[in-house]
DRENMARMI-887155 format. One record per residue (C-alpha): residue in one letter; z, x, y. Coordinates in Angstrom, 2 decimals. Layout:
<pts>
<"a"; <Z; X; Y>>
...
</pts>
This chain:
<pts>
<"m"; <97.85; 137.09; 111.92>>
<"p"; <98.54; 139.32; 114.92>>
<"s"; <101.86; 138.85; 116.68>>
<"s"; <100.19; 137.44; 119.77>>
<"v"; <96.76; 135.84; 119.90>>
<"i"; <95.49; 135.13; 123.40>>
<"l"; <92.97; 132.33; 123.67>>
<"p"; <89.49; 133.44; 124.68>>
<"k"; <88.17; 132.32; 128.02>>
<"l"; <85.44; 129.93; 126.98>>
<"e"; <82.52; 129.28; 129.24>>
<"s"; <81.61; 125.66; 129.84>>
<"s"; <78.72; 124.46; 127.72>>
<"k"; <76.64; 121.35; 127.78>>
<"t"; <78.55; 120.00; 124.80>>
<"g"; <81.83; 120.22; 126.67>>
<"e"; <80.88; 119.00; 130.13>>
<"g"; <82.32; 115.67; 131.19>>
<"s"; <84.73; 115.50; 128.23>>
<"l"; <88.00; 115.74; 130.16>>
<"e"; <89.57; 112.45; 129.07>>
<"p"; <92.84; 113.20; 127.23>>
<"i"; <92.95; 113.10; 123.45>>
<"a"; <95.91; 112.93; 121.09>>
<"v"; <96.40; 114.97; 117.93>>
<"i"; <98.81; 113.30; 115.52>>
<"g"; <100.41; 115.95; 113.36>>
<"a"; <101.50; 119.42; 114.48>>
<"g"; <100.82; 121.32; 111.28>>
<"a"; <98.38; 124.21; 111.14>>
<"w"; <95.19; 122.10; 111.10>>
<"g"; <96.25; 119.67; 113.81>>
<"t"; <97.37; 122.56; 116.01>>
<"a"; <94.11; 124.46; 115.44>>
<"l"; <92.07; 121.44; 116.56>>
<"a"; <94.34; 120.93; 119.56>>
<"l"; <93.71; 124.57; 120.51>>
<"l"; <89.94; 124.14; 120.23>>
<"a"; <89.84; 121.18; 122.62>>
<"s"; <92.51; 122.36; 125.06>>
<"s"; <90.89; 125.79; 125.38>>
<"k"; <88.03; 123.96; 127.14>>
<"g"; <90.40; 122.37; 129.65>>
<"i"; <90.59; 119.01; 127.88>>
<"p"; <94.13; 117.57; 128.09>>
<"v"; <95.49; 117.40; 124.54>>
<"y"; <98.78; 115.77; 123.54>>
<"l"; <99.95; 117.31; 120.26>>
<"w"; <102.40; 114.90; 118.63>>
<"a"; <105.08; 116.28; 116.32>>
<"r"; <107.23; 113.91; 114.33>>
<"r"; <110.34; 116.08; 114.74>>
<"a"; <111.66; 116.31; 118.30>>
<"q"; <113.07; 119.77; 117.59>>
<"h"; <109.62; 121.02; 116.59>>
<"a"; <108.02; 119.58; 119.74>>
<"q"; <110.71; 121.12; 121.95>>
<"a"; <110.27; 124.53; 120.33>>
<"m"; <106.51; 124.39; 120.99>>
<"q"; <107.10; 123.35; 124.60>>
<"e"; <109.46; 126.23; 125.21>>
<"e"; <107.64; 128.95; 123.29>>
<"r"; <104.06; 127.78; 124.06>>
<"q"; <103.06; 128.33; 120.46>>
<"n"; <103.55; 126.67; 117.08>>
<"r"; <105.72; 129.36; 115.55>>
<"e"; <106.37; 127.21; 112.50>>
<"y"; <102.72; 126.89; 111.39>>
<"l"; <100.55; 129.19; 113.55>>
<"p"; <102.81; 131.92; 114.93>>
<"g"; <101.41; 134.14; 117.65>>
<"v"; <98.66; 131.82; 118.90>>
<"l"; <99.54; 130.99; 122.50>>
<"f"; <98.91; 127.54; 123.95>>
<"p"; <96.75; 126.96; 127.04>>
<"e"; <98.18; 124.93; 129.92>>
<"s"; <96.24; 121.81; 128.92>>
<"l"; <97.96; 121.58; 125.50>>
<"h"; <101.04; 119.35; 125.71>>
<"p"; <103.36; 119.24; 122.68>>
<"t"; <105.44; 116.07; 122.48>>
<"a"; <107.49; 113.94; 120.11>>
<"d"; <106.95; 110.87; 122.31>>
<"a"; <104.23; 108.75; 120.70>>
<"e"; <103.78; 106.63; 123.83>>
<"e"; <103.18; 109.75; 125.92>>
<"a"; <100.72; 111.12; 123.38>>
<"l"; <98.65; 107.97; 123.00>>
<"q"; <98.88; 105.99; 126.23>>
<"k"; <95.88; 107.65; 127.90>>
<"a"; <94.10; 109.15; 124.90>>
<"r"; <90.44; 108.34; 124.40>>
<"f"; <90.94; 108.83; 120.67>>
<"a"; <93.62; 110.02; 118.27>>
<"v"; <92.97; 112.78; 115.77>>
<"v"; <95.05; 112.06; 112.66>>
<"a"; <96.06; 115.33; 111.01>>
<"v"; <99.01; 114.34; 108.84>>
<"p"; <99.20; 114.77; 105.05>>
<"s"; <97.74; 111.90; 103.01>>
<"k"; <101.12; 111.15; 101.44>>
<"a"; <102.55; 110.42; 104.93>>
<"f"; <99.46; 108.73; 106.34>>
<"r"; <100.48; 105.07; 106.11>>
<"e"; <104.07; 105.67; 107.14>>
<"t"; <103.04; 107.69; 110.21>>
<"l"; <100.35; 105.28; 111.43>>
<"a"; <102.77; 102.37; 111.10>>
<"l"; <105.18; 104.15; 113.49>>
<"l"; <102.68; 104.78; 116.28>>
<"p"; <101.12; 102.73; 119.06>>
<"e"; <97.50; 101.79; 118.50>>
<"a"; <94.76; 104.09; 119.79>>
<"p"; <91.32; 102.88; 120.95>>
<"a"; <89.63; 105.08; 118.32>>
<"y"; <90.63; 107.44; 115.52>>
<"v"; <89.33; 110.67; 114.00>>
<"s"; <90.64; 111.44; 110.52>>
<"v"; <90.78; 115.13; 109.60>>
<"t"; <92.95; 114.66; 106.51>>
<"k"; <91.16; 115.60; 103.29>>
<"g"; <92.76; 113.31; 100.76>>
<"l"; <92.57; 110.01; 98.86>>
<"q"; <95.04; 107.25; 98.05>>
<"f"; <95.15; 104.88; 95.10>>
<"a"; <96.76; 101.56; 95.99>>
<"d"; <96.49; 98.04; 94.55>>
<"h"; <93.82; 99.12; 92.07>>
<"h"; <91.66; 100.58; 94.83>>
<"l"; <90.77; 104.18; 95.63>>
<"l"; <90.95; 104.53; 99.41>>
<"r"; <89.58; 107.14; 101.77>>
<"m"; <91.68; 108.00; 104.82>>
<"s"; <89.35; 106.17; 107.21>>
<"q"; <89.86; 103.02; 105.13>>
<"v"; <93.63; 103.46; 105.35>>
<"i"; <93.37; 103.79; 109.15>>
<"e"; <91.35; 100.59; 109.41>>
<"e"; <93.70; 98.75; 107.06>>
<"i"; <96.86; 99.77; 108.98>>
<"t"; <95.59; 99.58; 112.57>>
<"g"; <92.71; 97.09; 112.44>>
<"v"; <90.70; 99.45; 114.65>>
<"g"; <87.04; 99.78; 113.67>>
<"q"; <86.12; 102.79; 115.81>>
<"i"; <86.76; 105.59; 113.34>>
<"a"; <85.22; 109.00; 112.72>>
<"v"; <85.95; 111.67; 110.13>>
<"l"; <85.68; 115.43; 110.65>>
<"s"; <85.38; 117.87; 107.77>>
<"g"; <83.92; 121.23; 106.77>>
<"p"; <84.83; 124.77; 105.71>>
<"n"; <87.67; 124.99; 108.21>>
<"l"; <90.62; 127.22; 107.28>>
<"a"; <93.13; 126.57; 110.05>>
<"d"; <94.25; 130.18; 110.54>>
<"e"; <90.68; 131.30; 111.22>>
<"i"; <89.91; 128.35; 113.51>>
<"a"; <93.05; 129.07; 115.54>>
<"r"; <91.92; 132.68; 116.04>>
<"f"; <88.52; 131.43; 117.25>>
<"l"; <86.54; 132.99; 114.42>>
<"p"; <83.08; 131.39; 114.02>>
<"a"; <83.05; 128.15; 112.05>>
<"a"; <81.25; 124.82; 111.76>>
<"a"; <82.08; 121.26; 110.79>>
<"v"; <80.51; 117.82; 110.57>>
<"v"; <81.74; 114.60; 112.15>>
<"a"; <80.66; 111.29; 110.62>>
<"s"; <81.04; 107.77; 111.95>>
<"r"; <79.42; 104.37; 111.71>>
<"d"; <79.51; 104.51; 115.53>>
<"p"; <77.04; 107.20; 116.64>>
<"e"; <78.50; 107.27; 120.15>>
<"l"; <81.96; 108.10; 118.82>>
<"a"; <80.49; 110.86; 116.64>>
<"l"; <78.80; 112.34; 119.71>>
<"e"; <82.05; 112.15; 121.68>>
<"v"; <83.97; 114.02; 118.99>>
<"q"; <81.16; 116.56; 118.77>>
<"q"; <81.39; 117.18; 122.52>>
<"v"; <85.17; 117.55; 122.50>>
<"f"; <85.37; 120.14; 119.72>>
<"s"; <82.10; 122.06; 119.98>>
<"g"; <82.41; 125.40; 121.72>>
<"a"; <81.67; 129.09; 121.57>>
<"s"; <83.36; 129.53; 118.17>>
<"f"; <83.11; 126.05; 116.62>>
<"r"; <79.84; 124.23; 116.01>>
<"v"; <80.01; 120.52; 115.15>>
<"y"; <77.16; 118.54; 113.60>>
<"t"; <76.99; 114.73; 113.42>>
<"s"; <76.36; 112.44; 110.45>>
<"s"; <76.40; 108.74; 109.61>>
<"d"; <77.56; 109.30; 106.00>>
<"v"; <81.28; 108.64; 106.34>>
<"v"; <81.73; 108.18; 102.59>>
<"g"; <80.05; 111.48; 101.71>>
<"v"; <81.84; 113.52; 104.36>>
<"e"; <85.26; 112.19; 103.35>>
<"l"; <84.76; 112.47; 99.60>>
<"g"; <83.37; 115.99; 99.86>>
<"g"; <86.45; 117.10; 101.78>>
<"a"; <88.87; 115.42; 99.38>>
<"l"; <87.33; 116.18; 95.99>>
<"k"; <86.69; 119.88; 96.63>>
<"n"; <90.48; 120.37; 96.76>>
<"v"; <90.66; 119.43; 93.07>>
<"i"; <87.95; 121.96; 92.18>>
<"a"; <89.78; 124.54; 94.31>>
<"l"; <92.93; 123.97; 92.24>>
<"a"; <90.86; 124.65; 89.12>>
<"a"; <89.32; 127.76; 90.71>>
<"g"; <92.81; 129.06; 91.46>>
<"m"; <93.73; 128.53; 87.82>>
<"v"; <90.70; 130.61; 86.79>>
<"d"; <91.89; 133.35; 89.15>>
<"g"; <95.45; 133.15; 87.85>>
<"l"; <94.26; 133.46; 84.27>>
<"k"; <91.95; 136.36; 85.21>>
<"l"; <88.96; 134.72; 83.53>>
<"g"; <86.41; 136.47; 85.74>>
<"d"; <83.78; 135.66; 88.35>>
<"n"; <81.29; 134.18; 85.89>>
<"a"; <83.82; 131.55; 84.85>>
<"k"; <84.73; 130.80; 88.44>>
<"a"; <81.09; 130.49; 89.53>>
<"a"; <80.36; 128.15; 86.63>>
<"l"; <83.42; 126.06; 87.42>>
<"i"; <82.53; 125.72; 91.11>>
<"t"; <78.93; 124.81; 90.29>>
<"r"; <79.84; 122.19; 87.71>>
<"g"; <82.61; 121.00; 90.00>>
<"l"; <80.04; 120.38; 92.71>>
<"r"; <78.00; 118.38; 90.20>>
<"e"; <81.09; 116.30; 89.40>>
<"i"; <81.71; 115.69; 93.11>>
<"i"; <78.09; 114.65; 93.70>>
<"k"; <77.99; 112.32; 90.71>>
<"f"; <81.20; 110.60; 91.78>>
<"g"; <80.27; 110.48; 95.47>>
<"v"; <76.81; 108.99; 94.93>>
<"a"; <78.37; 106.31; 92.71>>
<"q"; <80.64; 105.44; 95.67>>
<"g"; <77.66; 105.04; 98.01>>
<"a"; <77.38; 108.52; 99.54>>
<"s"; <74.15; 110.41; 100.08>>
<"e"; <73.60; 113.30; 97.66>>
<"a"; <72.29; 115.46; 100.54>>
<"t"; <75.67; 115.28; 102.29>>
<"f"; <77.31; 117.20; 99.44>>
<"m"; <74.90; 120.09; 99.96>>
<"g"; <76.09; 120.44; 103.56>>
<"l"; <79.18; 121.64; 105.39>>
<"s"; <81.55; 118.94; 104.16>>
<"g"; <80.46; 119.43; 100.54>>
<"l"; <79.20; 122.79; 99.34>>
<"g"; <80.38; 124.60; 102.49>>
<"d"; <83.95; 123.37; 102.21>>
<"l"; <83.98; 123.92; 98.45>>
<"i"; <82.97; 127.59; 98.83>>
<"a"; <85.69; 128.28; 101.40>>
<"t"; <88.47; 126.37; 99.65>>
<"a"; <87.73; 127.62; 96.14>>
<"s"; <87.31; 131.26; 97.20>>
<"s"; <89.57; 132.13; 100.13>>
<"p"; <93.06; 133.63; 99.75>>
<"l"; <93.94; 131.48; 102.78>>
<"s"; <93.22; 128.28; 100.81>>
<"r"; <96.42; 126.42; 99.93>>
<"n"; <94.74; 124.56; 97.07>>
<"r"; <93.22; 127.63; 95.43>>
<"s"; <96.52; 129.49; 95.79>>
<"a"; <98.42; 126.55; 94.31>>
<"g"; <96.21; 126.52; 91.22>>
<"e"; <96.86; 130.22; 90.72>>
<"r"; <100.61; 129.75; 91.11>>
<"i"; <100.69; 126.79; 88.71>>
<"v"; <99.21; 128.77; 85.81>>
<"k"; <101.68; 131.57; 86.56>>
<"g"; <104.56; 129.15; 85.99>>
<"e"; <105.41; 127.71; 89.41>>
<"t"; <106.78; 124.18; 89.13>>
<"m"; <105.48; 121.04; 90.79>>
<"a"; <108.87; 120.53; 92.41>>
<"h"; <108.62; 123.93; 94.09>>
<"l"; <105.03; 123.32; 95.24>>
<"e"; <105.90; 119.92; 96.70>>
<"a"; <108.86; 121.43; 98.56>>
<"q"; <106.59; 123.85; 100.44>>
<"k"; <106.06; 123.37; 104.17>>
<"s"; <102.27; 123.29; 103.81>>
<"v"; <101.01; 120.35; 101.75>>
<"v"; <98.61; 120.96; 98.85>>
<"e"; <96.34; 117.92; 99.19>>
<"g"; <94.57; 118.54; 95.89>>
<"i"; <97.74; 117.63; 93.97>>
<"y"; <97.81; 114.14; 95.48>>
<"t"; <94.04; 113.71; 95.28>>
<"v"; <93.90; 114.55; 91.57>>
<"k"; <96.67; 112.03; 90.95>>
<"a"; <94.73; 109.32; 92.82>>
<"l"; <91.51; 110.17; 91.00>>
<"h"; <93.26; 110.08; 87.63>>
<"a"; <94.60; 106.60; 88.40>>
<"w"; <91.07; 105.54; 89.39>>
<"d"; <89.66; 107.07; 86.19>>
<"q"; <92.18; 105.13; 84.10>>
<"e"; <91.07; 101.90; 85.80>>
<"t"; <87.32; 102.44; 85.70>>
<"g"; <86.54; 105.00; 83.01>>
<"a"; <84.83; 107.32; 85.49>>
<"d"; <83.57; 110.55; 83.92>>
<"l"; <85.53; 113.31; 85.70>>
<"p"; <86.13; 116.01; 83.08>>
<"i"; <87.22; 118.84; 85.40>>
<"t"; <89.44; 116.51; 87.41>>
<"e"; <91.10; 115.20; 84.25>>
<"a"; <91.66; 118.73; 82.96>>
<"v"; <93.34; 119.69; 86.24>>
<"y"; <95.48; 116.53; 86.10>>
<"r"; <96.69; 117.35; 82.59>>
<"v"; <97.64; 120.90; 83.58>>
<"v"; <99.37; 119.87; 86.83>>
<"f"; <101.13; 116.67; 85.78>>
<"e"; <101.42; 116.84; 81.99>>
<"g"; <102.06; 120.54; 81.53>>
<"a"; <98.97; 121.06; 79.36>>
<"d"; <97.98; 124.58; 78.40>>
<"p"; <95.18; 125.59; 80.81>>
<"m"; <93.43; 127.63; 78.11>>
<"q"; <93.34; 124.61; 75.81>>
<"e"; <91.89; 122.55; 78.66>>
<"l"; <89.25; 125.23; 79.19>>
<"s"; <88.40; 125.10; 75.48>>
<"r"; <88.08; 121.35; 75.74>>
<"l"; <85.64; 121.68; 78.66>>
<"m"; <83.63; 124.40; 76.91>>
<"g"; <83.46; 122.31; 73.75>>
<"r"; <81.97; 119.25; 75.39>>
<"e"; <78.65; 118.02; 74.00>>
<"t"; <75.75; 120.26; 75.05>>
<"k"; <73.17; 118.70; 77.38>>
<"s"; <70.53; 119.54; 79.95>>
<"e"; <71.64; 120.59; 83.42>>
</pts>
């Protein structure tokens, strides 16, 4: 990334007019900061909440998030803070951009918002239930107005205002339209959907396939192998998602196939890179100690627990779990997948 990225001067568009109520972004990592930049660049007041006061103070003084997105300067309407009351007291909705492993703990610390937008692509397994992040929000806060935003959105590119698109889903169509208006702009196109289950599962499950794609890259197995893995991985995602009540068509859109392509292919993808590093000998302890969370590691663990409870057929997911958590030989796992019973596509 260049040493100093100046925000483009965005012209007002119909999607942005009248959307000047403040919003809060909970979580000042790369993705939360990128979304805060998108909205604040349109003049919308955005309160970017950081859990660590030192981090918030550094952003206030330097007018950038040097820790996660160095060189991208903040507009005047972006307000970093470690004060949860300040962040949420006037916010129309709160965007939750914290890692799935810290989701419950963080929400329990904060005042309640009138509505929430989850942008965390993960799953949790608790009390014999597999939970999406929107379900965790509702469980912890009791708030029913919830949307989810997902798509092929690598934070570094979004923060530099390179063209991208996403989809926002909610059971409340008015909330989906509000979120669409806040984040849509010259470089970021947002579509709406009512399929909350499909949008969330597509975003979470593709991280597991991206881990596997990184393993293929690390083992230098070639593009044919990687293309086959991604394609069959998409089939596994669709089969699982439809069984959970999602629409199959959703997985062919931005939050499914689109996100899978970006995450399984890009060198900027944390999950793809983690898969590559794992097969080259990097330990789980080292990966978990990194500043940037690899969501696929926690998602594959949750899916494995669900598989053990229900007997779900997730062959690629289980192979990734064995490599990541049991130290299985990735080539043996590949042989196991290749040796499965032949069948029609």
